[in-house]
C-alpha positions in Angstrom: 59.4 126.3 -96.9 57.7 129.5 -97.9 60.2 132.3 -98.1 58.6 135.7 -98.4 59.5 139.3 -97.7 57.8 142.7 -97.1 59.5 145.4 -99.2 58.6 149.0 -98.5 59.6 150.2 -102.0 57.5 149.2 -104.9 58.5 147.9 -108.3 58.2 149.8 -111.5 54.7 149.1 -112.8 53.6 148.8 -116.4 50.1 149.6 -117.7 47.4 146.9 -117.4 44.3 147.2 -119.5 41.0 145.8 -118.6 38.2 144.6 -120.8 34.8 145.5 -119.3 31.6 143.6 -119.6 29.4 144.1 -122.7 32.4 144.9 -124.8 33.4 147.9 -122.8 37.1 148.7 -122.5 39.0 150.5 -119.7 42.5 151.9 -119.9 44.6 154.3 -117.9 46.3 157.4 -119.3 49.8 156.0 -119.7 51.3 155.1 -123.1 50.6 151.6 -124.3 53.7 149.6 -124.9 54.2 146.7 -127.2 53.5 143.4 -125.4 50.9 144.8 -122.9 48.1 142.7 -124.5 45.6 141.3 -122.0 46.6 137.7 -121.3 43.0 136.8 -120.4 41.7 138.2 -123.7 44.4 137.4 -126.3 42.3 138.3 -129.3 42.1 141.9 -128.2 43.3 144.2 -131.0 45.4 147.3 -130.7 43.0 149.3 -132.8 40.3 148.6 -130.1 42.6 150.1 -127.4 43.2 153.2 -129.5 39.4 153.9 -129.5 39.7 154.8 -125.8 40.1 158.5 -124.9 43.8 159.5 -124.9 44.8 161.8 -122.0 47.5 164.4 -122.6 48.8 163.9 -119.1 49.9 160.8 -117.2 48.6 160.2 -113.7 50.9 161.5 -111.1 52.0 164.6 -109.2 52.3 168.2 -110.6 53.6 171.2 -108.8 51.2 173.7 -110.3 47.8 173.7 -112.1 47.9 171.9 -115.4 45.5 171.5 -118.4 44.3 168.1 -119.5 43.2 167.5 -123.0 41.5 164.4 -124.4 41.3 163.0 -127.9 40.2 159.8 -129.6 41.5 158.1 -132.7 38.0 157.4 -133.8 37.0 160.8 -135.2 33.3 160.1 -135.0 33.4 159.2 -131.3 31.9 161.4 -128.6 33.8 161.8 -125.3 32.0 162.2 -122.0 33.7 162.6 -118.6 33.3 162.9 -114.8 35.4 164.5 -112.1 33.8 162.9 -109.0 35.0 159.3 -109.5 31.7 158.0 -110.9 31.6 156.0 -114.1 30.8 158.3 -117.1 27.7 157.8 -119.2 26.2 159.7 -122.1 24.5 161.9 -119.5 27.9 163.0 -118.1 29.7 166.2 -119.2 30.5 166.1 -122.9 34.1 167.0 -123.8 34.0 170.0 -126.1 37.7 170.0 -127.1 38.7 172.6 -124.6 41.4 171.7 -122.0 40.2 170.9 -118.5 42.2 172.8 -115.8 43.3 170.7 -112.9 44.0 172.6 -109.7 45.1 172.0 -106.2 41.9 170.4 -104.9 43.0 170.2 -101.3 41.7 173.8 -101.0 38.2 172.7 -101.9 35.6 171.7 -99.3 35.5 168.1 -98.2 32.7 165.9 -99.7 33.0 162.2 -98.8 34.8 163.0 -95.6 31.6 164.7 -94.4 29.5 161.6 -94.7 27.9 160.4 -91.4 26.1 157.3 -90.3 29.4 155.3 -90.8 30.1 154.5 -87.1 27.3 153.2 -84.8 28.8 155.0 -81.8 30.1 158.4 -83.0 30.9 159.7 -86.5 34.2 161.6 -86.8 34.3 164.6 -89.2 37.9 165.9 -90.0 38.5 169.3 -88.4 40.1 170.7 -91.6 40.2 170.0 -95.3 41.7 166.7 -96.2 44.2 166.3 -99.1 42.6 165.7 -102.4 43.5 164.9 -106.0 41.8 165.3 -109.3 40.1 162.1 -110.6 39.0 162.0 -114.2 37.1 159.2 -115.9 36.2 159.4 -119.6 34.3 157.3 -122.1 34.4 157.4 -125.8 31.1 156.4 -127.4 31.2 155.2 -131.0 28.3 155.6 -133.4 27.6 151.9 -133.1 27.3 152.2 -129.3 30.6 150.7 -128.3 32.2 152.3 -125.3 35.8 152.6 -124.4 37.0 154.0 -121.0 40.1 155.9 -119.7 40.9 157.3 -116.3 43.5 159.4 -114.5 44.6 160.6 -111.1 46.3 164.0 -110.7 47.8 165.5 -107.6 48.4 169.3 -107.9 50.4 171.2 -105.4 51.1 168.1 -103.3 54.7 167.1 -102.6 54.8 163.3 -103.0 58.0 162.6 -101.1 57.3 164.6 -98.0 53.6 163.6 -97.8 53.7 159.9 -98.8 57.4 159.0 -98.6 58.2 155.9 -100.7 54.8 154.2 -100.4 52.5 153.5 -103.3 49.1 155.2 -103.7 45.9 153.5 -104.7 43.2 155.7 -106.2 39.8 154.1 -106.0 36.9 155.3 -108.2 33.3 154.3 -107.6 29.8 155.9 -107.7 29.2 157.5 -104.3 25.9 155.6 -103.9 27.9 152.3 -103.9 29.4 153.4 -100.6 27.0 155.9 -98.9 23.5 155.2 -100.3 20.9 154.4 -97.5 19.8 151.2 -99.2 22.7 149.9 -101.2 25.7 151.7 -99.7 28.2 149.3 -98.3 30.1 151.8 -96.1 27.2 153.0 -93.9 24.8 151.8 -91.2 21.9 152.4 -93.6 18.7 150.5 -94.0 20.1 147.3 -92.6 20.8 149.0 -89.3 17.3 150.5 -89.0 15.7 147.1 -89.8 18.0 145.5 -87.2 16.8 147.9 -84.5 13.2 147.5 -85.5 13.6 143.7 -85.0 14.8 144.3 -81.5 15.0 147.8 -80.0 17.4 146.6 -77.3 20.0 146.1 -80.0 20.7 149.9 -79.8 22.3 149.3 -76.4 24.9 146.9 -77.7 28.5 148.0 -78.1 29.3 149.6 -81.4 31.4 146.7 -82.8 28.4 144.4 -82.2 26.0 146.5 -84.1 24.7 145.4 -87.6 24.5 147.7 -90.6 24.9 147.8 -94.3 28.6 147.5 -93.6 28.0 144.2 -91.9 26.5 142.5 -94.9 28.5 139.9 -96.8 28.3 138.0 -100.0 28.3 138.8 -103.7 25.1 140.8 -103.3 27.1 143.4 -101.3 30.0 143.7 -103.7 30.1 147.0 -105.7 31.8 147.8 -109.0 34.8 150.1 -108.8 38.0 151.0 -110.5 41.5 151.1 -108.9 44.5 152.9 -110.2 47.9 152.1 -108.7 50.6 154.8 -108.6 54.0 153.4 -107.7 56.3 155.5 -105.5 59.0 155.8 -108.2 56.7 157.6 -110.5 56.6 154.9 -113.2 53.5 154.2 -115.2 50.4 153.4 -113.1 48.0 150.6 -113.9 44.2 150.6 -113.6 41.6 147.8 -113.5 37.9 147.4 -113.0 37.2 145.3 -109.8 34.6 144.5 -107.3 34.8 145.9 -103.7 33.4 144.7 -100.4 33.7 145.8 -96.8 35.7 143.1 -95.0 36.7 142.2 -91.4 34.8 141.5 -88.2 34.6 144.0 -85.4 36.5 146.6 -87.4 33.6 146.8 -89.9 32.1 149.4 -87.6 35.2 151.6 -87.6 35.3 155.0 -89.3 38.1 153.7 -91.6 36.9 150.4 -93.0 38.8 147.6 -94.7 38.1 146.6 -98.3 38.4 143.3 -100.2 39.3 143.9 -103.9 38.3 141.2 -106.3 39.0 140.8 -110.0 36.2 139.1 -112.0 35.6 138.4 -115.6 32.3 140.3 -115.5 34.3 143.5 -114.6 36.9 142.8 -117.3 39.6 140.5 -116.1 39.4 137.4 -113.9 42.6 138.2 -112.1 45.0 141.0 -111.4 48.2 140.0 -113.2 50.7 142.1 -111.3 53.0 141.7 -108.3 51.1 144.3 -106.2 53.0 143.0 -103.1 56.7 143.3 -104.1 58.9 140.5 -102.9 56.0 138.2 -102.1 57.5 134.7 -102.9 55.2 131.8 -103.8 54.5 129.3 -101.1 56.3 126.6 -103.1 59.4 128.9 -103.4 59.4 128.9 -107.2 59.3 132.7 -107.6 57.3 135.8 -106.9 53.5 135.9 -106.8 52.5 137.9 -109.9 48.8 137.1 -110.1 46.0 137.8 -107.6 42.4 137.0 -107.8 41.8 139.2 -104.8 43.6 141.2 -102.2 42.8 143.1 -99.0 43.2 146.8 -98.0 43.3 146.3 -94.3 42.8 149.1 -91.8 44.7 147.3 -89.1 41.7 145.4 -87.7 41.6 145.6 -83.9 44.8 147.6 -84.2 43.4 150.3 -86.5 43.2 153.0 -83.8 46.3 151.7 -82.0 49.7 150.8 -83.5 48.5 149.7 -86.9 51.6 147.7 -87.4 50.9 144.5 -85.4 49.5 142.1 -87.9 52.0 142.9 -90.7 54.9 143.0 -88.3 54.1 139.7 -86.5 53.4 137.8 -89.7 56.6 139.1 -91.1 58.6 137.7 -88.2 57.4 134.2 -89.0 57.3 134.5 -92.8 59.8 131.7 -93.3 57.7 129.2 -91.3 55.9 126.5 -93.3 52.4 127.5 -92.3 50.9 130.2 -94.6 51.3 133.8 -93.7 49.8 136.8 -95.4 52.5 139.1 -96.8 51.8 142.7 -97.1 53.0 146.3 -97.9 51.6 149.6 -96.7 49.9 152.1 -99.1 47.8 155.2 -99.1 44.2 155.2 -100.4 42.4 158.0 -102.1 38.7 157.4 -102.5 37.1 159.4 -105.4 39.9 161.9 -105.0 39.8 162.3 -101.1 42.4 161.0 -98.7 41.2 157.8 -97.1 44.2 157.0 -94.9 47.0 154.4 -94.8 46.1 150.8 -95.5 48.1 147.6 -95.7 47.8 145.7 -99.0 47.5 142.2 -97.8 47.2 138.7 -99.4 43.7 137.2 -99.3 43.2 133.6 -98.6 41.1 131.7 -101.1 41.3 128.7 -103.4 42.9 131.1 -105.9 45.6 132.0 -103.4 46.5 128.3 -103.1 46.5 127.9 -106.8 48.8 130.9 -107.3 51.2 129.8 -104.5 51.3 126.0 -104.8 50.2 125.2 -108.3 47.1 123.3 -107.3 44.0 123.8 -109.4 41.6 126.0 -107.5 38.8 123.5 -108.1 40.8 120.9 -106.1 41.3 123.2 -103.1 39.3 122.7 -99.9 39.6 125.4 -97.4 38.1 125.5 -93.9 37.6 128.8 -92.0 36.3 128.8 -88.4 35.1 125.2 -88.9 33.1 125.9 -92.1 33.7 125.4 -95.8 35.3 128.6 -97.2 36.2 127.1 -100.6 35.2 123.7 -102.0 32.0 121.7 -102.1 29.6 121.4 -99.2 30.4 117.7 -98.8 34.1 118.5 -98.4 33.5 119.3 -94.8 33.6 115.5 -94.2 37.3 115.6 -95.1 37.8 117.9 -92.1 35.5 115.9 -89.8 37.3 112.7 -90.7 40.7 114.1 -89.8 39.4 115.8 -86.6 37.4 112.9 -85.4 40.2 110.4 -85.9 42.7 112.5 -84.0 40.4 113.5 -81.2 38.6 110.2 -80.7 41.6 107.8 -80.9 44.5 107.3 -78.6 47.4 109.3 -80.0 49.9 107.7 -77.7 49.5 104.7 -80.0 52.3 104.8 -82.6 50.1 103.6 -85.4 47.4 106.1 -84.7 49.9 108.9 -84.5 51.4 107.9 -87.8 48.0 108.0 -89.5 47.4 111.4 -87.9 50.5 112.6 -89.6 49.1 111.4 -93.0 46.0 113.6 -92.4 47.5 116.7 -90.8 51.0 118.2 -91.5 52.2 117.9 -87.9 55.3 120.2 -88.3 53.1 122.8 -89.9 50.6 122.5 -87.1 53.2 122.7 -84.3 54.7 125.8 -85.8 51.3 127.5 -86.2 50.3 126.7 -82.6 53.7 127.9 -81.3 53.2 131.2 -83.1 49.7 131.8 -81.7 50.8 130.9 -78.2 54.0 133.0 -78.2 52.2 136.2 -79.3 49.3 135.5 -76.8 46.7 135.8 -79.5 43.4 136.1 -77.7 41.1 135.8 -80.7 42.5 132.8 -82.5 42.6 129.1 -82.9 42.2 128.6 -79.2 39.0 130.6 -79.1 37.7 128.9 -82.2 38.0 132.1 -84.2 40.3 133.5 -86.9 41.7 130.1 -87.9 41.9 128.5 -91.3 43.4 125.4 -92.9 43.5 123.9 -96.4 44.3 120.8 -98.3 44.1 119.3 -101.8 40.9 117.3 -102.2 42.8 114.6 -104.1 46.4 113.5 -104.0 48.6 114.6 -106.9 51.7 112.6 -107.1 54.0 115.2 -108.6 53.0 118.1 -106.2 54.3 117.7 -102.6 51.7 120.2 -101.4 48.8 118.2 -102.9 49.4 115.2 -100.5 45.9 115.4 -98.9 47.3 116.8 -95.6 45.7 119.8 -93.9 47.9 122.9 -93.5 47.3 125.9 -91.3 46.9 129.6 -92.4 47.6 132.5 -90.1 45.6 135.8 -90.4 44.2 138.6 -88.2 46.9 138.2 -85.5 46.6 141.7 -84.0 44.4 140.9 -81.1 47.6 139.8 -79.3 50.8 141.2 -77.7 48.7 143.0 -75.0 47.1 145.3 -77.6 44.7 146.9 -75.1 47.1 146.9 -72.2 50.5 148.4 -71.3 52.7 145.6 -72.6 53.0 143.8 -69.3 50.9 141.0 -70.5 54.1 139.3 -71.6 54.1 137.7 -68.1 50.9 135.8 -68.8 51.2 132.1 -69.0 48.6 131.5 -71.7 50.2 128.2 -72.7 49.6 126.0 -69.6 45.8 126.0 -69.7 45.8 125.3 -73.4 48.2 122.4 -73.5 46.9 120.8 -70.2 43.2 121.0 -71.0 41.1 118.0 -71.7 39.5 117.0 -75.0 35.8 118.0 -74.9 34.7 117.9 -78.5 31.5 116.0 -79.3 29.3 115.8 -82.3 29.3 119.1 -84.2 31.1 120.9 -81.4 34.6 120.3 -82.8 36.9 122.7 -80.9 40.1 123.1 -82.9 42.3 123.2 -79.9 41.3 119.7 -79.1 43.4 118.5 -82.0 46.5 119.8 -80.1 45.4 118.4 -76.8 44.8 115.0 -78.2 48.1 115.0 -80.1 50.0 116.0 -77.0 49.3 112.6 -75.5 52.0 111.4 -77.9 55.5 111.9 -76.6 56.9 112.6 -80.1 54.4 115.4 -80.6 55.1 116.8 -77.2 58.8 116.9 -78.1 57.9 118.5 -81.4 55.8 121.2 -79.6 58.3 122.0 -76.9 61.3 122.2 -79.3 59.2 124.3 -81.7 58.1 126.7 -79.0 61.8 127.1 -78.1 62.9 127.5 -81.7 60.3 130.2 -82.3 61.4 132.1 -79.2 65.1 131.6 -79.9 65.1 132.4 -83.6 62.0 134.1 -85.0 61.4 136.3 -81.9 65.0 136.6 -80.8 65.0 139.9 -78.9 67.5 141.9 -81.0 65.9 140.8 -84.2 62.3 141.4 -83.0 63.2 144.9 -81.8 65.2 145.8 -84.9 62.3 144.7 -87.2 59.8 146.6 -85.0 61.9 149.8 -85.3 61.8 149.3 -89.1 58.0 148.9 -89.2 57.5 151.9 -86.9 59.6 154.0 -89.3 57.7 152.6 -92.3 54.2 153.2 -90.8 54.6 156.3 -88.6 53.8 159.0 -91.2 50.8 157.2 -92.6 49.5 156.2 -89.2 49.7 159.8 -87.9 47.9 161.1 -91.0 45.2 158.4 -90.6 44.6 159.3 -87.0 44.1 162.9 -88.0 41.7 161.9 -90.8 39.5 159.4 -88.9 40.0 160.2 -85.2 39.0 159.6 -82.5 39.0 163.1 -81.2 41.3 162.6 -78.3 44.0 161.0 -80.5 44.0 163.9 -83.0 45.5 166.4 -80.4 48.8 164.6 -80.6 48.7 161.7 -83.1 52.5 161.3 -83.2 52.6 160.7 -79.5 49.7 158.3 -79.7 51.6 156.2 -82.3 54.7 156.2 -80.2 52.8 155.2 -77.1 51.0 152.4 -78.8 54.0 151.0 -80.6 55.9 151.1 -77.3 53.3 148.8 -75.8 54.2 146.3 -78.5 57.9 146.9 -77.9 57.5 146.3 -74.1 55.6 143.0 -74.8 58.2 141.7 -77.3 61.2 142.4 -75.0 59.5 141.0 -71.9 58.0 137.9 -73.7 61.5 136.9 -74.9 62.8 137.0 -71.4 59.9 135.2 -69.8 58.8 132.6 -72.3 61.3 129.9 -71.5 59.9 129.8 -68.0 56.4 129.8 -69.3 57.2 126.7 -71.4 59.0 125.1 -68.4 55.9 125.6 -66.2 53.4 124.5 -68.8 55.1 121.2 -69.5 56.6 120.5 -66.0 60.2 120.5 -67.2 63.5 121.1 -65.5 65.6 124.2 -66.0 66.5 125.1 -69.6 70.1 124.9 -70.7 71.9 127.1 -73.2 72.9 125.9 -76.7 75.5 128.1 -78.4 76.7 127.7 -82.0 79.9 129.7 -82.7 80.2 131.9 -85.7 80.3 130.1 -89.0 80.7 131.4 -92.6 77.1 131.7 -94.0 78.6 131.9 -97.5 79.9 128.3 -97.1 76.9 126.6 -95.4 73.5 126.7 -93.8 72.7 125.4 -90.3 69.4 124.2 -89.0 68.2 123.6 -85.5 65.5 121.0 -85.4 63.4 122.2 -88.4 64.4 125.8 -88.4 67.1 127.4 -90.6 69.2 129.9 -88.7 68.9 133.5 -89.9 72.3 134.6 -88.4 75.9 133.6 -88.5 75.9 132.5 -84.8 73.3 131.4 -82.3 72.5 131.2 -78.6 69.2 129.8 -77.3 67.6 127.9 -74.5 66.3 124.3 -74.7 65.3 121.6 -72.2 67.3 118.4 -71.6 64.2 116.3 -71.6 64.0 116.6 -75.4 67.0 116.2 -77.7 67.7 118.9 -80.2 69.1 118.2 -83.7 71.7 120.4 -85.5 72.0 119.9 -89.2 74.6 121.4 -91.5 74.8 121.7 -95.3 77.6 123.1 -97.4 76.8 125.5 -100.2 78.7 127.4 -102.9 81.2 124.6 -103.6 82.3 124.6 -99.9 83.0 121.4 -98.0 81.3 120.2 -94.8 83.9 119.0 -92.3 81.9 118.1 -89.3 80.1 119.3 -86.2 81.8 119.6 -82.8 79.7 119.3 -79.7 81.6 120.4 -76.5 84.8 119.6 -78.4 83.9 116.2 -79.7 83.8 115.9 -83.5 81.0 114.3 -85.4 81.3 113.8 -89.1 77.7 113.2 -89.9 75.7 116.2 -91.1 73.0 115.8 -88.4 73.7 115.5 -84.7 71.2 115.0 -81.9 72.1 116.8 -78.7 71.0 116.6 -75.2 71.4 120.3 -74.1 73.2 120.7 -70.8 73.6 123.9 -68.8 76.0 125.2 -71.4 76.5 123.2 -74.6 78.9 124.6 -77.2 78.6 123.7 -80.9 81.0 124.5 -83.7 80.0 123.8 -87.4 83.0 123.3 -89.7 83.0 124.3 -93.4 86.0 124.9 -95.6 
């Protein structure tokens, strides 16, 4: 089971140094501590690091104007610097030894925030001056031509706690042309848009999210070099690293505030980011925290970016203990070349490296399918998916032998939990629409790794087009389950619809039992009403300040008149759905599977310090339980003593069972007591 958590507060970060291409070195302004040697470049010598410009001030927040001095241990080095986020060269400002005064830049005119041609429908220009910080990049050039880099981010006259609370800040540095140049800028409509219109003038009449521009381009060709500096909320040392950036997402690429994929590559300096940038993110195999990332996302909220902003991180958090993969995340503020660029959610990025970092499977052994196509692996690996799909969909799954073989190809518990999640939240842009779905497996079986068993496993992402996002919350009444589970298998040839896997498996009574019980488990435990509402309240509190600031920065106009009310209204839609869905979902399951009335299973209070209790395959997250199940399918209750306690038995309606697992046919009111001492 993958146990993970989202933690609003960040850890104390230490300095990470990156080695750039062609022998270039990049460091931040913080003091180098012993043991901070680059693990990917173990031969790096301390004397090389000392050749970089040394800043007299650490990155961070200052109440009043300050003076920054720069020096270099190499006396014959020349220092050049920039103040606009661009990478310094020998054509940049030469440092003459005089201190650079750093002032409150928020009083200065906006620069990047004035850029147009970002949104195909209507650009939004902030009404006032956005918050800004000083960004300094410097290079020390030695007589032999070697170059060593440093950088710093300085907020002057900005109160960190009141403005950004306890959230981290990411300062991104890049040449402005990388983002806004007509030909190569990845953030604008640009040349790609004009060419797209010339190919078909009618394209101009499409909806904005359907329009194609530079920001729609994908692939390594549209990755740009950048530098990120991370400033933890507790004021500890920041870190900085050279990376590649791309625009990511689908429809939200056309938004004013766009999402970024951040990727570490050896050509930029380091092949990975060796830091726990998402605090509390536990590895998928449960063996500790994830402390290394090949890439991560800065998500604008996707479809939710102008609405509640919390949907995807909130919904994935509620099911973080499920055995399918979920993306863990934490909110942060982004400053782009010194200008406020809104709140983002730092989010895990699925790739072969993600699997390697979470499950210990070599990335070269990972096969990942996304929307029916190879995302990671070799082209011929698609046959592994086709073999699994075709066997399940073109054979009778009511046959016990066929069903057993299906379970050797697809993790059926994982699959049922993933399906139940998508159905419960009424995700309208997901697995069932053949979009936003992914699965992975190890190409070969590795005997000593239970996750390298050759079975396909599901991965959840982009869940925000759900929970009645564009309605008033009353969509909780919709029975989106019935049509999906009762439809016929229609796949043929290359038209392999993923939902047909479910429809074929449901011909087997064991899988039908698994699906019905899992749907009930998810409703009764993961989305239990008091838990779901309490967690939503926590997320609303965590995101409110940043969401309001982001609406004011990026619009649209009508939202900026009362952004706080807008956030409240949109999160209340989510709250309405969550409350109503819990109340209605049991009847939706009943109708979808033609079942009788659900009964109530109650487990009285037990000492969580003495034992753990599971219902079916789900561990309870509270000390007592009440939920609804159907008598057509037996429910299992399992108990396990911990902390040197002793398991004494399970009572069902007063009858004692001494075994640690009991199968129960739930009646109208079934009472269970789990005994530890």
